[in-house]
GUVEXTOR-59094 format. One record per residue (C-alpha): residue number from 1; residue in three letters; x, z, y. Coordinates in steps of 0.25 Angstrom, whole numbers, plus 5000, padded with zeros to 4 digits. Example, Ala and Ser with C-alpha at 12.3 -4.5 7.8 and 13.67 -1.06 7.14 Angstrom:
BEGIN
<rec pos="1" code="ALA" X="5049" Z="5031" Y="4982"/>
<rec pos="2" code="SER" X="5055" Z="5029" Y="4996"/>
END
This chain:
BEGIN
<rec pos="1" code="UNK" X="5000" Z="5001" Y="5001"/>
<rec pos="2" code="UNK" X="5006" Z="4996" Y="5015"/>
<rec pos="3" code="UNK" X="5001" Z="5002" Y="5026"/>
<rec pos="4" code="UNK" X="5000" Z="4995" Y="5040"/>
<rec pos="5" code="UNK" X="5010" Z="5002" Y="5049"/>
<rec pos="6" code="UNK" X="5005" Z="5003" Y="5063"/>
<rec pos="7" code="UNK" X="5010" Z="4992" Y="5073"/>
<rec pos="8" code="UNK" X="5023" Z="4998" Y="5081"/>
<rec pos="9" code="UNK" X="5028" Z="4988" Y="5092"/>
<rec pos="10" code="UNK" X="5040" Z="4983" Y="5081"/>
<rec pos="11" code="UNK" X="5032" Z="4979" Y="5070"/>
<rec pos="12" code="UNK" X="5023" Z="4971" Y="5080"/>
<rec pos="13" code="UNK" X="5035" Z="4965" Y="5086"/>
<rec pos="14" code="UNK" X="5041" Z="4962" Y="5071"/>
<rec pos="15" code="UNK" X="5027" Z="4956" Y="5066"/>
<rec pos="16" code="UNK" X="5027" Z="4946" Y="5077"/>
<rec pos="17" code="UNK" X="5025" Z="4931" Y="5073"/>
<rec pos="18" code="UNK" X="5019" Z="4931" Y="5059"/>
<rec pos="19" code="UNK" X="5015" Z="4918" Y="5060"/>
<rec pos="20" code="UNK" X="5030" Z="4913" Y="5063"/>
<rec pos="21" code="UNK" X="5037" Z="4924" Y="5055"/>
<rec pos="22" code="UNK" X="5027" Z="4921" Y="5041"/>
<rec pos="23" code="UNK" X="5033" Z="4908" Y="5039"/>
<rec pos="24" code="UNK" X="5047" Z="4907" Y="5032"/>
<rec pos="25" code="UNK" X="5055" Z="4913" Y="5022"/>
<rec pos="26" code="UNK" X="5053" Z="4926" Y="5028"/>
<rec pos="27" code="UNK" X="5038" Z="4926" Y="5032"/>
<rec pos="28" code="UNK" X="5036" Z="4937" Y="5021"/>
<rec pos="29" code="UNK" X="5037" Z="4947" Y="5032"/>
<rec pos="30" code="UNK" X="5025" Z="4941" Y="5038"/>
<rec pos="31" code="UNK" X="5017" Z="4939" Y="5025"/>
<rec pos="32" code="UNK" X="5018" Z="4953" Y="5019"/>
<rec pos="33" code="UNK" X="5015" Z="4960" Y="5033"/>
<rec pos="34" code="UNK" X="5001" Z="4953" Y="5033"/>
<rec pos="35" code="UNK" X="4999" Z="4953" Y="5018"/>
<rec pos="36" code="UNK" X="4999" Z="4966" Y="5019"/>
<rec pos="37" code="UNK" X="4991" Z="4969" Y="5031"/>
<rec pos="38" code="UNK" X="4981" Z="4960" Y="5023"/>
<rec pos="39" code="UNK" X="4983" Z="4966" Y="5010"/>
<rec pos="40" code="UNK" X="4974" Z="4978" Y="5003"/>
<rec pos="41" code="UNK" X="4986" Z="4986" Y="5002"/>
<rec pos="42" code="UNK" X="4985" Z="4991" Y="5018"/>
<rec pos="43" code="UNK" X="4982" Z="5004" Y="5022"/>
<rec pos="44" code="UNK" X="4981" Z="5010" Y="5034"/>
<rec pos="45" code="UNK" X="4983" Z="5026" Y="5032"/>
<rec pos="46" code="UNK" X="4998" Z="5027" Y="5030"/>
<rec pos="47" code="UNK" X="4996" Z="5039" Y="5021"/>
<rec pos="48" code="UNK" X="4990" Z="5029" Y="5011"/>
<rec pos="49" code="UNK" X="5002" Z="5020" Y="5014"/>
<rec pos="50" code="UNK" X="5012" Z="5017" Y="5003"/>
<rec pos="51" code="UNK" X="5021" Z="5008" Y="5011"/>
<rec pos="52" code="UNK" X="5020" Z="5003" Y="5026"/>
<rec pos="53" code="UNK" X="5024" Z="4990" Y="5029"/>
<rec pos="54" code="UNK" X="5033" Z="4988" Y="5042"/>
<rec pos="55" code="UNK" X="5032" Z="4974" Y="5045"/>
<rec pos="56" code="UNK" X="5040" Z="4965" Y="5053"/>
<rec pos="57" code="UNK" X="5045" Z="4951" Y="5052"/>
<rec pos="58" code="UNK" X="5059" Z="4953" Y="5055"/>
<rec pos="59" code="UNK" X="5067" Z="4941" Y="5051"/>
<rec pos="60" code="UNK" X="5057" Z="4932" Y="5059"/>
<rec pos="61" code="UNK" X="5058" Z="4941" Y="5070"/>
<rec pos="62" code="UNK" X="5073" Z="4939" Y="5069"/>
<rec pos="63" code="UNK" X="5074" Z="4924" Y="5066"/>
<rec pos="64" code="UNK" X="5063" Z="4919" Y="5074"/>
<rec pos="65" code="UNK" X="5070" Z="4926" Y="5085"/>
<rec pos="66" code="UNK" X="5060" Z="4937" Y="5089"/>
<rec pos="67" code="UNK" X="5072" Z="4949" Y="5089"/>
<rec pos="68" code="UNK" X="5086" Z="4948" Y="5086"/>
<rec pos="69" code="UNK" X="5091" Z="4957" Y="5076"/>
<rec pos="70" code="UNK" X="5096" Z="4969" Y="5085"/>
<rec pos="71" code="UNK" X="5082" Z="4970" Y="5090"/>
<rec pos="72" code="UNK" X="5074" Z="4968" Y="5078"/>
<rec pos="73" code="UNK" X="5084" Z="4981" Y="5072"/>
<rec pos="74" code="UNK" X="5078" Z="4988" Y="5086"/>
<rec pos="75" code="UNK" X="5065" Z="4985" Y="5082"/>
<rec pos="76" code="UNK" X="5065" Z="4989" Y="5067"/>
<rec pos="77" code="UNK" X="5070" Z="5003" Y="5070"/>
<rec pos="78" code="UNK" X="5061" Z="5004" Y="5081"/>
<rec pos="79" code="UNK" X="5049" Z="5000" Y="5072"/>
<rec pos="80" code="UNK" X="5055" Z="5009" Y="5061"/>
<rec pos="81" code="UNK" X="5056" Z="5022" Y="5067"/>
<rec pos="82" code="UNK" X="5042" Z="5020" Y="5075"/>
<rec pos="83" code="UNK" X="5035" Z="5018" Y="5058"/>
<rec pos="84" code="UNK" X="5026" Z="5031" Y="5057"/>
<rec pos="85" code="UNK" X="5026" Z="5034" Y="5042"/>
<rec pos="86" code="UNK" X="5041" Z="5028" Y="5040"/>
<rec pos="87" code="UNK" X="5049" Z="5040" Y="5041"/>
<rec pos="88" code="UNK" X="5040" Z="5046" Y="5031"/>
<rec pos="89" code="UNK" X="5046" Z="5041" Y="5018"/>
<rec pos="90" code="UNK" X="5058" Z="5036" Y="5026"/>
<rec pos="91" code="UNK" X="5052" Z="5022" Y="5026"/>
<rec pos="92" code="UNK" X="5051" Z="5020" Y="5011"/>
<rec pos="93" code="UNK" X="5038" Z="5017" Y="5012"/>
<rec pos="94" code="UNK" X="5040" Z="5006" Y="5022"/>
<rec pos="95" code="UNK" X="5039" Z="4991" Y="5020"/>
<rec pos="96" code="UNK" X="5048" Z="4981" Y="5028"/>
<rec pos="97" code="UNK" X="5050" Z="4967" Y="5026"/>
<rec pos="98" code="UNK" X="5062" Z="4958" Y="5028"/>
<rec pos="99" code="UNK" X="5060" Z="4943" Y="5026"/>
<rec pos="100" code="UNK" X="5074" Z="4939" Y="5025"/>
<rec pos="101" code="UNK" X="5089" Z="4939" Y="5021"/>
<rec pos="102" code="UNK" X="5092" Z="4948" Y="5031"/>
<rec pos="103" code="UNK" X="5082" Z="4958" Y="5024"/>
<rec pos="104" code="UNK" X="5082" Z="4972" Y="5032"/>
<rec pos="105" code="UNK" X="5095" Z="4967" Y="5039"/>
<rec pos="106" code="UNK" X="5084" Z="4961" Y="5050"/>
<rec pos="107" code="UNK" X="5084" Z="4976" Y="5053"/>
<rec pos="108" code="UNK" X="5097" Z="4980" Y="5054"/>
<rec pos="109" code="UNK" X="5096" Z="4995" Y="5055"/>
<rec pos="110" code="UNK" X="5087" Z="4995" Y="5043"/>
<rec pos="111" code="UNK" X="5097" Z="5004" Y="5034"/>
<rec pos="112" code="UNK" X="5095" Z="5015" Y="5044"/>
<rec pos="113" code="UNK" X="5081" Z="5014" Y="5049"/>
<rec pos="114" code="UNK" X="5073" Z="5009" Y="5034"/>
<rec pos="115" code="UNK" X="5082" Z="5011" Y="5023"/>
<rec pos="116" code="UNK" X="5073" Z="5015" Y="5013"/>
<rec pos="117" code="UNK" X="5061" Z="5006" Y="5018"/>
<rec pos="118" code="UNK" X="5056" Z="4995" Y="5009"/>
<rec pos="119" code="UNK" X="5059" Z="4981" Y="5012"/>
<rec pos="120" code="UNK" X="5054" Z="4969" Y="5008"/>
<rec pos="121" code="UNK" X="5063" Z="4958" Y="5008"/>
<rec pos="122" code="UNK" X="5068" Z="4944" Y="5001"/>
<rec pos="123" code="UNK" X="5083" Z="4948" Y="5003"/>
<rec pos="124" code="UNK" X="5089" Z="4957" Y="4992"/>
<rec pos="125" code="UNK" X="5103" Z="4956" Y="4996"/>
<rec pos="126" code="UNK" X="5114" Z="4953" Y="5009"/>
<rec pos="127" code="UNK" X="5112" Z="4943" Y="5021"/>
<rec pos="128" code="UNK" X="5124" Z="4935" Y="5024"/>
<rec pos="129" code="UNK" X="5122" Z="4935" Y="5039"/>
<rec pos="130" code="UNK" X="5123" Z="4951" Y="5040"/>
<rec pos="131" code="UNK" X="5138" Z="4951" Y="5034"/>
<rec pos="132" code="UNK" X="5137" Z="4968" Y="5038"/>
<rec pos="133" code="UNK" X="5125" Z="4970" Y="5028"/>
<rec pos="134" code="UNK" X="5132" Z="4971" Y="5013"/>
<rec pos="135" code="UNK" X="5121" Z="4979" Y="5007"/>
<rec pos="136" code="UNK" X="5107" Z="4972" Y="5005"/>
<rec pos="137" code="UNK" X="5095" Z="4978" Y="5013"/>
<rec pos="138" code="UNK" X="5087" Z="4977" Y="4999"/>
<rec pos="139" code="UNK" X="5085" Z="4989" Y="4990"/>
<rec pos="140" code="UNK" X="5079" Z="4984" Y="4977"/>
<rec pos="141" code="UNK" X="5073" Z="4999" Y="4975"/>
<rec pos="142" code="UNK" X="5066" Z="5000" Y="4987"/>
<rec pos="143" code="UNK" X="5064" Z="4984" Y="4992"/>
<rec pos="144" code="UNK" X="5055" Z="4973" Y="4988"/>
<rec pos="145" code="UNK" X="5062" Z="4958" Y="4987"/>
<rec pos="146" code="UNK" X="5051" Z="4949" Y="4992"/>
<rec pos="147" code="UNK" X="5049" Z="4935" Y="4991"/>
<rec pos="148" code="UNK" X="5053" Z="4925" Y="5004"/>
<rec pos="149" code="UNK" X="5040" Z="4918" Y="5010"/>
<rec pos="150" code="UNK" X="5037" Z="4904" Y="5006"/>
<rec pos="151" code="UNK" X="5024" Z="4898" Y="5014"/>
<rec pos="152" code="UNK" X="5014" Z="4892" Y="5006"/>
<rec pos="153" code="UNK" X="5017" Z="4878" Y="5010"/>
<rec pos="154" code="UNK" X="5031" Z="4879" Y="5006"/>
<rec pos="155" code="UNK" X="5026" Z="4883" Y="4991"/>
<rec pos="156" code="UNK" X="5016" Z="4872" Y="4990"/>
<rec pos="157" code="UNK" X="5027" Z="4863" Y="4995"/>
<rec pos="158" code="UNK" X="5037" Z="4869" Y="4984"/>
<rec pos="159" code="UNK" X="5026" Z="4869" Y="4973"/>
<rec pos="160" code="UNK" X="5023" Z="4854" Y="4974"/>
<rec pos="161" code="UNK" X="5039" Z="4849" Y="4975"/>
<rec pos="162" code="UNK" X="5039" Z="4856" Y="4961"/>
<rec pos="163" code="UNK" X="5041" Z="4846" Y="4950"/>
<rec pos="164" code="UNK" X="5042" Z="4847" Y="4935"/>
<rec pos="165" code="UNK" X="5055" Z="4849" Y="4930"/>
<rec pos="166" code="UNK" X="5056" Z="4838" Y="4923"/>
<rec pos="167" code="UNK" X="5056" Z="4829" Y="4936"/>
<rec pos="168" code="UNK" X="5066" Z="4840" Y="4943"/>
<rec pos="169" code="UNK" X="5078" Z="4832" Y="4948"/>
<rec pos="170" code="UNK" X="5088" Z="4842" Y="4951"/>
<rec pos="171" code="UNK" X="5094" Z="4853" Y="4943"/>
<rec pos="172" code="UNK" X="5095" Z="4863" Y="4953"/>
<rec pos="173" code="UNK" X="5095" Z="4863" Y="4970"/>
<rec pos="174" code="UNK" X="5099" Z="4872" Y="4982"/>
<rec pos="175" code="UNK" X="5092" Z="4870" Y="4994"/>
<rec pos="176" code="UNK" X="5098" Z="4877" Y="5005"/>
<rec pos="177" code="UNK" X="5113" Z="4880" Y="5013"/>
<rec pos="178" code="UNK" X="5126" Z="4883" Y="5005"/>
<rec pos="179" code="UNK" X="5134" Z="4885" Y="5018"/>
<rec pos="180" code="UNK" X="5142" Z="4898" Y="5020"/>
<rec pos="181" code="UNK" X="5133" Z="4906" Y="5028"/>
<rec pos="182" code="UNK" X="5124" Z="4906" Y="5014"/>
<rec pos="183" code="UNK" X="5136" Z="4912" Y="5006"/>
<rec pos="184" code="UNK" X="5138" Z="4926" Y="5001"/>
<rec pos="185" code="UNK" X="5137" Z="4938" Y="5010"/>
<rec pos="186" code="UNK" X="5149" Z="4942" Y="5018"/>
<rec pos="187" code="UNK" X="5150" Z="4955" Y="5012"/>
<rec pos="188" code="UNK" X="5150" Z="4950" Y="4998"/>
<rec pos="189" code="UNK" X="5159" Z="4942" Y="4988"/>
<rec pos="190" code="UNK" X="5146" Z="4934" Y="4982"/>
<rec pos="191" code="UNK" X="5146" Z="4921" Y="4978"/>
<rec pos="192" code="UNK" X="5145" Z="4909" Y="4986"/>
<rec pos="193" code="UNK" X="5132" Z="4903" Y="4979"/>
<rec pos="194" code="UNK" X="5127" Z="4893" Y="4989"/>
<rec pos="195" code="UNK" X="5143" Z="4888" Y="4990"/>
<rec pos="196" code="UNK" X="5141" Z="4887" Y="4976"/>
<rec pos="197" code="UNK" X="5129" Z="4879" Y="4976"/>
<rec pos="198" code="UNK" X="5137" Z="4870" Y="4987"/>
<rec pos="199" code="UNK" X="5146" Z="4866" Y="4977"/>
<rec pos="200" code="UNK" X="5137" Z="4863" Y="4966"/>
<rec pos="201" code="UNK" X="5131" Z="4854" Y="4976"/>
<rec pos="202" code="UNK" X="5142" Z="4847" Y="4980"/>
<rec pos="203" code="UNK" X="5145" Z="4844" Y="4967"/>
<rec pos="204" code="UNK" X="5131" Z="4837" Y="4965"/>
<rec pos="205" code="UNK" X="5128" Z="4848" Y="4956"/>
<rec pos="206" code="UNK" X="5115" Z="4854" Y="4963"/>
<rec pos="207" code="UNK" X="5106" Z="4850" Y="4974"/>
<rec pos="208" code="UNK" X="5107" Z="4857" Y="4988"/>
<rec pos="209" code="UNK" X="5101" Z="4854" Y="5001"/>
<rec pos="210" code="UNK" X="5099" Z="4862" Y="5014"/>
<rec pos="211" code="UNK" X="5091" Z="4852" Y="5024"/>
<rec pos="212" code="UNK" X="5080" Z="4847" Y="5017"/>
<rec pos="213" code="UNK" X="5066" Z="4847" Y="5022"/>
<rec pos="214" code="UNK" X="5056" Z="4859" Y="5015"/>
<rec pos="215" code="UNK" X="5049" Z="4845" Y="5007"/>
<rec pos="216" code="UNK" X="5061" Z="4841" Y="5002"/>
<rec pos="217" code="UNK" X="5068" Z="4855" Y="4999"/>
<rec pos="218" code="UNK" X="5054" Z="4858" Y="4991"/>
<rec pos="219" code="UNK" X="5056" Z="4844" Y="4983"/>
<rec pos="220" code="UNK" X="5070" Z="4846" Y="4979"/>
<rec pos="221" code="UNK" X="5066" Z="4860" Y="4975"/>
<rec pos="222" code="UNK" X="5056" Z="4856" Y="4966"/>
<rec pos="223" code="UNK" X="5065" Z="4844" Y="4960"/>
<rec pos="224" code="UNK" X="5074" Z="4855" Y="4956"/>
<rec pos="225" code="UNK" X="5076" Z="4863" Y="4943"/>
<rec pos="226" code="UNK" X="5083" Z="4875" Y="4949"/>
<rec pos="227" code="UNK" X="5084" Z="4879" Y="4963"/>
<rec pos="228" code="UNK" X="5096" Z="4887" Y="4966"/>
<rec pos="229" code="UNK" X="5092" Z="4899" Y="4975"/>
<rec pos="230" code="UNK" X="5106" Z="4905" Y="4980"/>
<rec pos="231" code="UNK" X="5110" Z="4917" Y="4989"/>
<rec pos="232" code="UNK" X="5111" Z="4912" Y="5004"/>
<rec pos="233" code="UNK" X="5112" Z="4920" Y="5016"/>
<rec pos="234" code="UNK" X="5102" Z="4930" Y="5008"/>
<rec pos="235" code="UNK" X="5101" Z="4932" Y="4993"/>
<rec pos="236" code="UNK" X="5085" Z="4928" Y="4994"/>
<rec pos="237" code="UNK" X="5082" Z="4913" Y="4996"/>
<rec pos="238" code="UNK" X="5067" Z="4907" Y="4999"/>
<rec pos="239" code="UNK" X="5073" Z="4895" Y="4988"/>
<rec pos="240" code="UNK" X="5069" Z="4904" Y="4977"/>
<rec pos="241" code="UNK" X="5054" Z="4905" Y="4981"/>
<rec pos="242" code="UNK" X="5054" Z="4889" Y="4985"/>
<rec pos="243" code="UNK" X="5061" Z="4885" Y="4970"/>
<rec pos="244" code="UNK" X="5051" Z="4894" Y="4963"/>
<rec pos="245" code="UNK" X="5039" Z="4886" Y="4970"/>
<rec pos="246" code="UNK" X="5047" Z="4871" Y="4968"/>
<rec pos="247" code="UNK" X="5046" Z="4878" Y="4953"/>
<rec pos="248" code="UNK" X="5063" Z="4876" Y="4955"/>
<rec pos="249" code="UNK" X="5069" Z="4886" Y="4946"/>
<rec pos="250" code="UNK" X="5076" Z="4895" Y="4956"/>
<rec pos="251" code="UNK" X="5091" Z="4899" Y="4952"/>
<rec pos="252" code="UNK" X="5094" Z="4912" Y="4961"/>
<rec pos="253" code="UNK" X="5108" Z="4912" Y="4964"/>
<rec pos="254" code="UNK" X="5108" Z="4925" Y="4972"/>
<rec pos="255" code="UNK" X="5113" Z="4937" Y="4966"/>
<rec pos="256" code="UNK" X="5108" Z="4949" Y="4974"/>
<rec pos="257" code="UNK" X="5094" Z="4944" Y="4976"/>
<rec pos="258" code="UNK" X="5083" Z="4952" Y="4971"/>
<rec pos="259" code="UNK" X="5073" Z="4943" Y="4968"/>
<rec pos="260" code="UNK" X="5058" Z="4946" Y="4973"/>
<rec pos="261" code="UNK" X="5049" Z="4952" Y="4963"/>
<rec pos="262" code="UNK" X="5058" Z="4955" Y="4951"/>
<rec pos="263" code="UNK" X="5051" Z="4968" Y="4948"/>
<rec pos="264" code="UNK" X="5039" Z="4960" Y="4942"/>
<rec pos="265" code="UNK" X="5044" Z="4943" Y="4941"/>
<rec pos="266" code="UNK" X="5052" Z="4940" Y="4929"/>
<rec pos="267" code="UNK" X="5062" Z="4931" Y="4938"/>
<rec pos="268" code="UNK" X="5071" Z="4926" Y="4927"/>
<rec pos="269" code="UNK" X="5059" Z="4919" Y="4922"/>
<rec pos="270" code="UNK" X="5059" Z="4909" Y="4935"/>
<rec pos="271" code="UNK" X="5073" Z="4912" Y="4942"/>
<rec pos="272" code="UNK" X="5087" Z="4909" Y="4938"/>
<rec pos="273" code="UNK" X="5096" Z="4919" Y="4943"/>
<rec pos="274" code="UNK" X="5111" Z="4914" Y="4944"/>
<rec pos="275" code="UNK" X="5124" Z="4922" Y="4948"/>
<rec pos="276" code="UNK" X="5129" Z="4917" Y="4962"/>
<rec pos="277" code="UNK" X="5142" Z="4915" Y="4957"/>
<rec pos="278" code="UNK" X="5140" Z="4907" Y="4947"/>
<rec pos="279" code="UNK" X="5134" Z="4896" Y="4953"/>
<rec pos="280" code="UNK" X="5140" Z="4882" Y="4947"/>
<rec pos="281" code="UNK" X="5139" Z="4873" Y="4937"/>
<rec pos="282" code="UNK" X="5137" Z="4884" Y="4928"/>
<rec pos="283" code="UNK" X="5124" Z="4887" Y="4935"/>
<rec pos="284" code="UNK" X="5121" Z="4872" Y="4935"/>
<rec pos="285" code="UNK" X="5123" Z="4870" Y="4920"/>
<rec pos="286" code="UNK" X="5115" Z="4882" Y="4917"/>
<rec pos="287" code="UNK" X="5103" Z="4877" Y="4924"/>
<rec pos="288" code="UNK" X="5106" Z="4863" Y="4918"/>
<rec pos="289" code="UNK" X="5105" Z="4868" Y="4904"/>
<rec pos="290" code="UNK" X="5092" Z="4874" Y="4907"/>
<rec pos="291" code="UNK" X="5081" Z="4869" Y="4896"/>
<rec pos="292" code="UNK" X="5069" Z="4863" Y="4904"/>
<rec pos="293" code="UNK" X="5060" Z="4873" Y="4897"/>
<rec pos="294" code="UNK" X="5067" Z="4885" Y="4902"/>
<rec pos="295" code="UNK" X="5067" Z="4879" Y="4917"/>
<rec pos="296" code="UNK" X="5051" Z="4876" Y="4915"/>
<rec pos="297" code="UNK" X="5048" Z="4891" Y="4911"/>
<rec pos="298" code="UNK" X="5056" Z="4894" Y="4924"/>
<rec pos="299" code="UNK" X="5046" Z="4886" Y="4932"/>
<rec pos="300" code="UNK" X="5034" Z="4892" Y="4924"/>
<rec pos="301" code="UNK" X="5038" Z="4905" Y="4928"/>
<rec pos="302" code="UNK" X="5041" Z="4901" Y="4941"/>
<rec pos="303" code="UNK" X="5027" Z="4896" Y="4944"/>
<rec pos="304" code="UNK" X="5022" Z="4910" Y="4938"/>
<rec pos="305" code="UNK" X="5030" Z="4920" Y="4945"/>
<rec pos="306" code="UNK" X="5033" Z="4911" Y="4960"/>
<rec pos="307" code="UNK" X="5020" Z="4916" Y="4968"/>
<rec pos="308" code="UNK" X="5025" Z="4930" Y="4967"/>
<rec pos="309" code="UNK" X="5034" Z="4925" Y="4979"/>
<rec pos="310" code="UNK" X="5023" Z="4918" Y="4986"/>
<rec pos="311" code="UNK" X="5017" Z="4926" Y="4999"/>
<rec pos="312" code="UNK" X="5003" Z="4921" Y="4999"/>
<rec pos="313" code="UNK" X="4999" Z="4915" Y="5013"/>
<rec pos="314" code="UNK" X="4992" Z="4922" Y="5023"/>
<rec pos="315" code="UNK" X="4977" Z="4918" Y="5026"/>
<rec pos="316" code="UNK" X="4979" Z="4911" Y="5039"/>
<rec pos="317" code="UNK" X="4990" Z="4900" Y="5032"/>
<rec pos="318" code="UNK" X="4980" Z="4895" Y="5022"/>
<rec pos="319" code="UNK" X="4968" Z="4888" Y="5027"/>
<rec pos="320" code="UNK" X="4963" Z="4884" Y="5012"/>
<rec pos="321" code="UNK" X="4955" Z="4891" Y="5003"/>
<rec pos="322" code="UNK" X="4964" Z="4898" Y="4992"/>
<rec pos="323" code="UNK" X="4960" Z="4890" Y="4981"/>
<rec pos="324" code="UNK" X="4963" Z="4877" Y="4989"/>
<rec pos="325" code="UNK" X="4977" Z="4883" Y="4993"/>
<rec pos="326" code="UNK" X="4989" Z="4876" Y="4985"/>
<rec pos="327" code="UNK" X="4996" Z="4890" Y="4985"/>
<rec pos="328" code="UNK" X="4986" Z="4896" Y="4976"/>
<rec pos="329" code="UNK" X="4990" Z="4883" Y="4965"/>
<rec pos="330" code="UNK" X="5005" Z="4886" Y="4965"/>
<rec pos="331" code="UNK" X="5003" Z="4901" Y="4965"/>
<rec pos="332" code="UNK" X="4989" Z="4905" Y="4958"/>
<rec pos="333" code="UNK" X="4989" Z="4919" Y="4958"/>
<rec pos="334" code="UNK" X="4994" Z="4920" Y="4971"/>
<rec pos="335" code="UNK" X="4985" Z="4933" Y="4974"/>
<rec pos="336" code="UNK" X="4991" Z="4942" Y="4964"/>
<rec pos="337" code="UNK" X="5005" Z="4934" Y="4963"/>
<rec pos="338" code="UNK" X="5010" Z="4934" Y="4976"/>
<rec pos="339" code="UNK" X="5023" Z="4941" Y="4985"/>
<rec pos="340" code="UNK" X="5015" Z="4951" Y="4991"/>
<rec pos="341" code="UNK" X="5008" Z="4957" Y="4979"/>
<rec pos="342" code="UNK" X="5022" Z="4956" Y="4972"/>
<rec pos="343" code="UNK" X="5029" Z="4964" Y="4985"/>
<rec pos="344" code="UNK" X="5017" Z="4974" Y="4982"/>
<rec pos="345" code="UNK" X="5019" Z="4974" Y="4968"/>
<rec pos="346" code="UNK" X="5034" Z="4980" Y="4971"/>
<rec pos="347" code="UNK" X="5030" Z="4987" Y="4983"/>
<rec pos="348" code="UNK" X="5022" Z="4996" Y="4974"/>
<rec pos="349" code="UNK" X="5034" Z="5001" Y="4967"/>
<rec pos="350" code="UNK" X="5041" Z="5004" Y="4979"/>
<rec pos="351" code="UNK" X="5033" Z="5015" Y="4984"/>
<rec pos="352" code="UNK" X="5043" Z="5027" Y="4989"/>
<rec pos="353" code="UNK" X="5037" Z="5036" Y="4998"/>
<rec pos="354" code="UNK" X="5039" Z="5050" Y="4996"/>
<rec pos="355" code="UNK" X="5027" Z="5059" Y="4994"/>
<rec pos="356" code="UNK" X="5037" Z="5072" Y="4997"/>
<rec pos="357" code="UNK" X="5047" Z="5067" Y="5007"/>
<rec pos="358" code="UNK" X="5043" Z="5072" Y="5021"/>
<rec pos="359" code="UNK" X="5030" Z="5077" Y="5016"/>
<rec pos="360" code="UNK" X="5027" Z="5093" Y="5013"/>
<rec pos="361" code="UNK" X="5017" Z="5098" Y="5003"/>
<rec pos="362" code="UNK" X="5011" Z="5113" Y="5002"/>
<rec pos="363" code="UNK" X="4999" Z="5119" Y="4993"/>
<rec pos="364" code="UNK" X="4986" Z="5112" Y="4995"/>
<rec pos="365" code="UNK" X="4978" Z="5119" Y="5006"/>
<rec pos="366" code="UNK" X="4991" Z="5125" Y="5012"/>
<rec pos="367" code="UNK" X="4993" Z="5114" Y="5021"/>
<rec pos="368" code="UNK" X="4988" Z="5121" Y="5033"/>
<rec pos="369" code="UNK" X="4997" Z="5134" Y="5030"/>
<rec pos="370" code="UNK" X="5009" Z="5127" Y="5029"/>
<rec pos="371" code="UNK" X="5005" Z="5118" Y="5042"/>
<rec pos="372" code="UNK" X="5004" Z="5133" Y="5050"/>
<rec pos="373" code="UNK" X="5016" Z="5137" Y="5044"/>
<rec pos="374" code="UNK" X="5024" Z="5125" Y="5049"/>
<rec pos="375" code="UNK" X="5017" Z="5126" Y="5062"/>
END
């Protein structure tokens, strides 16, 4: 159960521009907020609340030019210190969404202000642009890895371009940059996985492109048996979700990415995960040797599981009846199997509010006596 926080000034400032911020791979910050406001999980009595959502579209506020990082840090700090129920459980029952590879580092003082709060974030490792941050924000024991955001039009486009296995022309493809900025984090000695992919491309062994139009990109993914999903600036990548809807078997080359919903999805049935340090001819030989039936099994399992990574569109984005909406043909069980229900399923296990810390009890009927004595 999530209780809606009173709208403190910083919350209002950090949740402006929802129609703009709800687009793109970080749009889940908006969609999670709006879904919860309209859901049956919302309560208005704080004593009934198991969790408190603190909405903020932080990465959009930064990337969209609303506020620089230094100002965001001040705004977040003021907001947290003004939250009326935060101190009661040291923030353990407060939820923050951080939708990019920066994760909670978009709020530079998070370690001092919200170290025990629950983070909903797609990022579980380090971000290259912050070389001074050498420990991930993500804590698997308290936080939840969430999917990136794909708009319904992207999902439908990818699904429409998915060819039958027998007609797919590429063994493996990667669509993205392979320059040094997408290499290992400066504080680690991890393998340069995108550099390895670039070398395979230079040898004519895999298809790599980075400047395709969206329709061209979707067509290439739908024409490949395997789609490489390597670490870049961050561990997570939207290519993973795009691959699933192109029904291209994702080959995750990101050692420290904890994939969303691993608690209840059998990931090895539709995902191949390969060590970053071993990307080369041996990987291509392994993939080429897999029988078609194995690939068909992966593809079928992907179709069964991939809709857990979909954020159903907000009502005002859909101008048709559900039964006529193509999205429900791709995801016929979307009401029950979607990213929102997946998040709530895991959140139920994250309740860590103390029933004794900061609270006091005496025998029933003696409360007034104790109150008088303490006064």
